[in-house]
C-alpha positions in Angstrom: -6.4 -12.6 26.6 -4.5 -15.9 26.4 -1.5 -16.0 24.0 1.1 -18.7 24.1 4.3 -18.0 22.1 5.1 -21.7 22.2 1.7 -22.7 20.7 1.9 -19.9 18.1 5.4 -21.0 17.0 4.3 -24.6 16.5 1.3 -23.4 14.5 3.7 -21.2 12.4 5.8 -24.3 11.7 2.7 -26.4 10.8 1.5 -23.6 8.5 4.9 -23.7 6.8 4.7 -27.5 6.3 1.2 -27.2 4.9 2.3 -24.3 2.6 5.1 -26.5 1.2 2.8 -29.5 0.7 0.2 -27.5 -1.2 2.8 -26.4 -3.6 4.1 -29.9 -4.1 0.5 -31.2 -4.6 -0.1 -28.5 -7.2 3.1 -29.5 -9.1 2.5 -33.2 -8.8 -1.1 -32.9 -10.1 0.0 -30.5 -12.9 -2.1 -27.7 -11.4 0.7 -25.3 -10.8 0.1 -21.8 -12.0 2.1 -18.6 -12.1 -0.6 -16.7 -10.3 -0.7 -19.3 -7.5 3.1 -19.2 -7.2 3.0 -15.4 -7.1 0.2 -15.1 -4.5 1.8 -17.8 -2.4 5.1 -15.9 -2.3 3.4 -12.6 -1.3 1.3 -14.3 1.4 4.5 -16.0 2.8 6.1 -12.6 3.3 2.9 -11.3 5.1 2.8 -14.3 7.4 6.5 -13.9 8.3 6.2 -10.2 9.0 3.0 -10.5 11.0 4.4 -13.4 13.1 7.6 -11.5 14.0 5.7 -8.3 14.8 3.2 -10.1 17.0 6.0 -12.0 18.7 7.9 -8.8 19.4 4.7 -7.1 20.7 3.7 -9.9 23.1 7.3 -10.1 24.3 7.3 -6.5 25.4 10.6 -5.7 23.7 12.5 -2.5 24.4 13.3 0.1 21.8 16.7 -1.3 21.0 15.2 -4.8 20.3 12.6 -3.3 18.0 15.5 -1.8 16.0 17.2 -5.3 15.9 13.8 -6.7 14.9 13.6 -4.3 11.9 16.9 -5.8 10.7 15.6 -9.3 11.2 12.4 -8.5 9.2 14.4 -6.7 6.5 16.9 -9.6 6.2 14.0 -12.1 6.1 12.4 -10.3 3.1 15.7 -9.8 1.4 16.6 -13.5 1.4 13.7 -14.2 -0.9 14.0 -10.9 -2.8 17.7 -11.7 -3.6 16.8 -15.0 -5.3 13.7 -13.7 -7.0 15.5 -10.6 -8.3 18.1 -13.0 -9.8 15.4 -14.8 -11.6 13.9 -11.6 -13.1 17.3 -10.2 -14.0 18.8 -13.3 -15.6 15.7 -15.2 -16.6 16.7 -18.4 -14.7 16.6 -19.8 -11.2 19.5 -18.9 -9.0 19.4 -22.5 -7.7 19.6 -23.9 -11.2 22.4 -21.7 -12.2 24.4 -22.1 -9.0 23.4 -25.5 -7.5 25.6 -24.9 -4.4 23.1 -22.2 -3.4 20.8 -25.0 -2.3 23.2 -25.7 0.6 23.4 -22.1 1.9 21.4 -22.2 5.1 18.8 -19.6 5.9 15.9 -20.4 3.5 12.4 -19.7 4.8 11.6 -23.3 6.0 14.9 -23.4 8.0 14.3 -20.0 9.6 10.7 -21.0 10.6 12.0 -24.2 12.2 14.6 -22.2 14.2 11.9 -19.6 15.2 9.8 -22.5 16.5 12.7 -23.9 18.5 13.7 -20.6 20.1 10.1 -19.7 20.9 9.6 -23.1 22.6 12.7 -22.4 24.7 11.6 -18.9 25.4 14.7 -17.3 23.9 12.9 -14.5 22.0 15.7 -11.8 22.3 18.3 -14.3 21.2 16.1 -15.4 18.3 15.7 -11.8 17.1 19.5 -11.3 17.2 20.1 -14.5 15.3 17.6 -13.7 12.6 18.9 -10.2 12.1 22.5 -11.6 11.7 21.7 -14.8 9.9 19.3 -13.4 7.3 21.5 -10.4 6.4 24.6 -12.6 6.3 22.8 -14.9 3.9 21.9 -12.0 1.6 25.6 -10.8 1.6 26.8 -14.3 0.9 24.3 -14.6 -2.0 25.5 -11.4 -3.5 29.1 -12.5 -3.2 28.4 -15.9 -4.7 26.5 -14.5 -7.6 29.1 -11.8 -8.2 31.9 -14.3 -8.2 30.0 -16.8 -10.3 29.2 -14.2 -13.0 32.6 -12.5 -12.9 34.2 -15.9 -13.7 31.7 -16.6 -16.5 32.2 -13.2 -18.0 36.0 -13.6 -17.8 35.7 -16.9 -19.7 33.5 -15.4 -22.3 35.7 -12.4 -22.7 38.8 -14.7 -23.2 36.8 -16.8 -25.7 35.8 -13.7 -27.7 39.3 -12.3 -27.7 40.7 -15.6 -28.9 38.2 -15.7 -31.7 39.4 -12.3 -32.9 43.1 -13.4 -33.1 
């Protein structure tokens, strides 16, 4: 059986570009739907998971690297979960509430581009280490940014309510 990691990674990148375009087309043509957004997000997680598992399998990784891969997959899922959980908890987009979050690197499109580059270069072990570190660091930074942002806003509201009482 022929399998090219380089070709697979380019196809993965192309699928990500097409995935982004179909969402933009839906929004531009006013055909956006909540079910479409939901299904798209779930399918994105499946594609990411399957790609990384197949990549690891065809790369004949040792037991330790499968352990590192588990952290990479976990972090990859947690990046999107942390922003979606914010939306469900606070009823607003994390990126709308804290615009600086748009500049925190590690979103799905950026990760897929890095995956493609490392696969083309044949640096699979290095890629898995980077994804494990990068994705989990982004989740920790997201938690920290959200916590600091909300602790400041709660402090201001507490001060305002106390000054209203006096």
